[in-house]
VEXDREN-2710 file (C-alpha; in Angstrom, 1 decimal):
% VEXDREN-2710
k/r/px/py/pz
1/MET/111.3/76.6/115.5
2/THR/109.6/80.0/115.6
3/PRO/111.5/82.5/117.8
4/SER/109.9/83.6/121.0
5/LEU/108.9/87.2/121.5
6/ALA/111.9/87.7/123.7
7/GLU/114.1/86.3/121.0
8/TYR/112.5/88.6/118.4
9/MET/113.0/91.7/120.6
10/GLY/116.6/90.7/121.4
11/SER/117.3/90.4/117.7
12/LEU/115.7/93.7/117.0
13/GLN/117.7/95.5/119.6
14/ARG/121.0/93.9/118.6
15/ASP/120.5/94.7/114.9
16/CYS/119.4/98.3/115.6
17/ALA/122.5/98.9/117.8
18/GLU/124.7/97.4/115.1
19/MET/123.2/99.5/112.4
20/ALA/123.8/102.6/114.4
21/GLN/127.4/101.5/115.2
22/VAL/128.1/100.8/111.5
23/ALA/126.5/104.1/110.4
24/ALA/128.7/106.3/112.5
25/GLY/131.2/107.8/110.2
26/ASN/130.0/105.8/107.2
27/LEU/126.8/107.6/106.1
28/GLU/128.0/108.1/102.6
29/ALA/128.9/104.4/102.0
30/ARG/126.9/102.8/99.2
31/VAL/124.6/99.9/100.1
32/PRO/125.1/97.1/97.5
33/GLY/121.7/95.5/98.1
34/CYS/119.9/98.8/97.6
35/PRO/121.9/100.5/94.8
36/ASP/120.2/103.8/95.0
37/TRP/120.9/104.2/98.7
38/ASN/123.8/105.1/101.0
39/VAL/123.9/104.2/104.7
40/ARG/122.3/107.5/105.6
41/LYS/119.2/106.7/103.5
42/LEU/119.1/103.1/104.8
43/LEU/119.1/104.4/108.4
44/GLN/116.5/107.0/107.7
45/HIS/114.3/104.4/105.9
46/THR/114.6/101.8/108.7
47/GLY/113.9/104.4/111.4
48/LEU/110.8/105.6/109.6
49/VAL/109.5/102.0/109.1
50/LEU/110.1/101.3/112.8
51/HIS/108.3/104.5/113.8
52/PHE/105.3/103.7/111.5
53/TRP/104.7/100.2/112.8
54/THR/105.4/101.1/116.4
55/GLU/102.7/103.8/116.1
56/ILE/100.3/101.2/114.7
57/ALA/101.0/98.8/117.7
58/ASP/101.2/101.5/120.4
59/ASN/97.9/103.1/119.5
60/ARG/96.0/100.0/118.2
61/LEU/95.4/101.7/114.9
62/GLN/93.0/100.3/112.4
63/ASP/93.9/102.7/109.6
64/PRO/97.4/103.6/108.4
65/GLU/96.2/107.2/107.7
66/ASP/96.0/107.7/111.4
67/VAL/99.7/107.3/112.0
68/GLN/101.5/110.5/113.1
69/ARG/104.3/110.5/110.5
70/ALA/107.9/111.3/111.5
71/ARG/110.8/113.1/109.7
72/ALA/114.2/111.6/109.8
73/PRO/117.2/114.0/110.3
74/ASP/120.1/114.3/107.9
75/GLU/122.9/115.5/110.1
76/GLU/124.9/112.5/111.5
77/VAL/124.6/113.1/115.3
78/MET/121.0/114.0/115.1
79/LEU/120.2/111.1/112.9
80/LEU/122.0/108.6/115.1
81/THR/120.3/110.0/118.2
82/TRP/116.9/109.9/116.6
83/PHE/117.4/106.3/115.3
84/ASN/118.4/105.1/118.7
85/GLU/115.4/106.7/120.3
86/VAL/113.1/105.2/117.7
87/SER/114.5/101.7/118.0
88/ASN/114.6/101.7/121.8
89/HIS/110.9/102.9/121.9
90/SER/110.0/100.3/119.3
91/ALA/111.5/97.4/121.3
92/GLN/109.8/98.7/124.5
93/VAL/106.4/99.0/122.9
94/LEU/106.5/95.7/120.9
95/GLY/108.1/93.8/123.7
96/ALA/105.2/94.7/126.1
97/ALA/102.3/94.3/123.6
98/ASP/99.8/91.4/123.4
99/PRO/100.4/89.7/120.1
100/ALA/96.6/89.0/119.7
101/ILE/95.5/92.6/119.7
102/ARG/93.9/93.5/116.3
103/VAL/95.5/96.3/114.3
104/TRP/95.8/97.3/110.7
105/THR/98.5/95.6/108.6
106/TRP/98.9/95.1/104.8
107/ALA/99.1/91.3/105.3
108/PRO/96.4/88.7/105.8
109/ARG/97.4/88.6/109.5
110/LYS/95.8/91.6/111.3
111/ASP/97.4/91.7/114.8
112/ILE/100.4/93.0/116.7
113/GLY/102.0/89.6/116.4
114/PHE/102.6/90.4/112.7
115/ILE/104.5/93.5/113.7
116/GLN/106.5/91.7/116.4
117/ARG/107.8/89.4/113.7
118/ARG/108.0/91.8/110.8
119/MET/110.2/94.4/112.5
120/PRO/112.9/92.0/113.7
121/GLN/112.9/90.5/110.2
122/GLU/113.1/93.9/108.6
123/LEU/116.0/94.8/110.8
124/ALA/117.8/91.4/110.2
125/VAL/118.1/92.2/106.5
126/HIS/118.7/95.9/106.8
127/SER/121.4/95.4/109.4
128/TRP/123.1/93.0/107.0
129/ASP/122.7/95.7/104.3
130/ALA/124.5/98.2/106.6
131/ARG/127.3/95.7/107.3
132/SER/127.7/94.9/103.6
133/ALA/128.2/98.6/102.9
134/VAL/131.4/98.6/105.0
135/SER/132.6/95.0/104.7
136/ASP/133.1/92.5/101.8
137/SER/132.3/89.7/104.3
138/PRO/129.5/90.9/106.5
139/ARG/128.4/88.8/109.5
140/ARG/125.6/86.4/108.5
141/ILE/122.1/86.7/109.9
142/ASP/121.5/84.3/112.9
143/PRO/120.4/80.9/111.6
144/ASP/117.2/80.7/113.6
145/MET/116.1/84.2/112.6
146/ALA/117.1/83.7/109.0
147/ALA/115.1/80.4/108.8
148/ASP/112.1/82.2/110.3
149/GLY/112.7/84.9/107.7
150/VAL/112.5/82.3/104.9
151/ASP/109.2/81.0/106.4
152/GLU/107.9/84.6/106.6
153/PHE/108.9/85.2/102.9
154/PHE/106.7/82.3/101.9
155/ASP/103.8/82.6/104.4
156/THR/103.5/86.4/104.4
157/PHE/105.0/88.0/101.3
158/VAL/104.3/85.4/98.7
159/LEU/100.8/84.7/100.3
160/GLY/100.1/88.4/100.1
161/TYR/101.3/88.9/96.6
162/ARG/98.0/89.1/94.6
163/GLY/96.6/90.8/91.6
164/GLU/93.1/92.2/91.2
165/GLU/91.7/88.8/90.4
166/GLY/93.6/86.7/92.9
167/PRO/97.1/85.2/93.5
168/VAL/99.7/85.7/90.8
169/GLY/103.0/84.1/90.1
170/PRO/105.8/83.9/87.6
171/ALA/104.9/83.6/83.9
172/LYS/106.5/80.1/83.8
173/SER/106.0/77.2/86.1
174/GLY/108.5/75.2/88.1
175/THR/109.4/73.6/91.4
176/LEU/112.3/74.4/93.8
177/HIS/113.8/72.7/96.8
178/LEU/115.6/75.0/99.3
179/HIS/117.8/73.2/101.9
180/GLN/119.4/74.9/104.9
181/THR/122.9/73.7/105.7
182/ASP/123.2/75.2/109.2
183/GLY/119.9/73.9/110.5
184/ASP/116.9/71.7/109.7
185/GLY/115.1/74.0/107.4
186/GLU/113.7/72.7/104.1
187/TRP/111.2/74.3/101.7
188/PHE/109.6/72.9/98.6
189/VAL/108.1/75.6/96.3
190/ARG/105.7/75.2/93.4
191/TYR/105.2/78.3/91.3
192/GLY/103.4/79.3/88.1
193/PRO/101.0/82.0/86.7
194/ASP/98.3/80.9/89.2
195/GLY/100.4/81.6/92.2
196/VAL/103.0/80.1/94.5
197/THR/102.7/77.4/97.2
198/SER/105.3/76.2/99.6
199/SER/105.7/73.4/102.1
200/LYS/108.3/72.5/104.6
201/GLU/109.4/69.2/103.2
202/HIS/112.1/67.3/101.4
203/ALA/111.1/66.7/97.7
204/LYS/112.9/66.8/94.4
205/GLY/112.4/70.0/92.4
206/ASP/113.4/71.3/89.0
207/ALA/116.2/73.0/90.9
208/ALA/117.7/72.5/94.4
209/VAL/119.7/75.1/96.3
210/ARG/121.7/74.5/99.4
211/GLY/123.1/77.2/101.7
212/THR/123.0/78.7/105.1
213/ALA/119.6/80.1/106.2
214/SER/121.2/83.5/106.0
215/ASP/122.2/83.0/102.4
216/LEU/118.9/81.5/101.4
217/LEU/117.0/84.4/103.0
218/LEU/119.3/87.0/101.4
219/MET/119.0/85.2/98.0
220/LEU/115.2/85.5/98.2
221/TRP/115.5/89.2/99.0
222/ARG/117.9/89.6/96.1
223/ARG/120.9/90.6/98.3
224/VAL/122.9/87.4/97.4
225/PRO/122.9/86.5/93.7
226/THR/121.7/83.0/92.7
227/ASP/125.2/82.3/91.3
228/SER/126.9/83.2/94.6
229/PRO/129.8/80.8/95.5
230/SER/128.1/80.4/98.9
231/LEU/125.1/78.7/97.3
232/GLU/125.2/75.1/95.9
233/ILE/122.7/74.6/93.1
234/HIS/121.6/71.4/91.4
235/GLY/119.3/71.0/88.4
236/ASP/117.9/73.7/86.2
237/ASP/119.3/77.0/87.6
238/THR/117.1/79.0/85.3
239/LYS/114.1/77.9/87.4
240/LEU/115.7/79.4/90.5
241/ASP/116.3/82.7/88.6
242/GLU/112.7/82.7/87.3
243/PHE/111.4/82.5/90.8
244/VAL/113.8/84.9/92.6
245/SER/113.4/87.6/90.0
246/TRP/109.6/87.6/89.5
247/MET/108.2/89.5/92.5
248/ASP/108.4/93.3/92.9
249/LEU/110.2/93.8/96.2
250/THR/110.4/97.6/96.0
END
């Protein structure tokens, strides 16, 4: 079930607060899922992304060049204060906005509703990133948010991944079945050079992977490796690696 706007905003606020809490005193800790970043860089990046999309929504912008860019502080107290201000303002603006209002986005969906979903999902993964920098067993992403994140990965990121001549996919072809163990989520994926399609159904694929919605989402975003003990894989595991590794997520 797709989270409500109130649930999205509650998740956004909780994850922002947890990121700030984790960051305090740990800005130099390395982020395993983003090897070139420490927690300071992660917090700066996340705050700038929140600021950018909040400006789009708040001012109903139709061109990203019209965004008034921000600068993220380096010093810890100033950075934490700035991040809290940005995140509180973002939750206030997005929580009060009409999802149907048309704005610029990079995705096929061109409305504030895209931002109201994208920002909580951005924070769900990056809050986990922050937790993973200071803990070997970080708290999992909420199952409902994580399952919606898997949906978003397929209906937004995969759908929007196109070359100059149309959809593109991995060089080789295959099928995958993803099965959520802490909820009802199931996804059947067909991939190949002509693109990727997905459906929410139970069907036999070249490979099947079972795990919590959090682990499935983090696997797709390459935070959890496909050979993680938390994932149960059946069939041809090379097909899973082919799919997970093909898209440029930078």
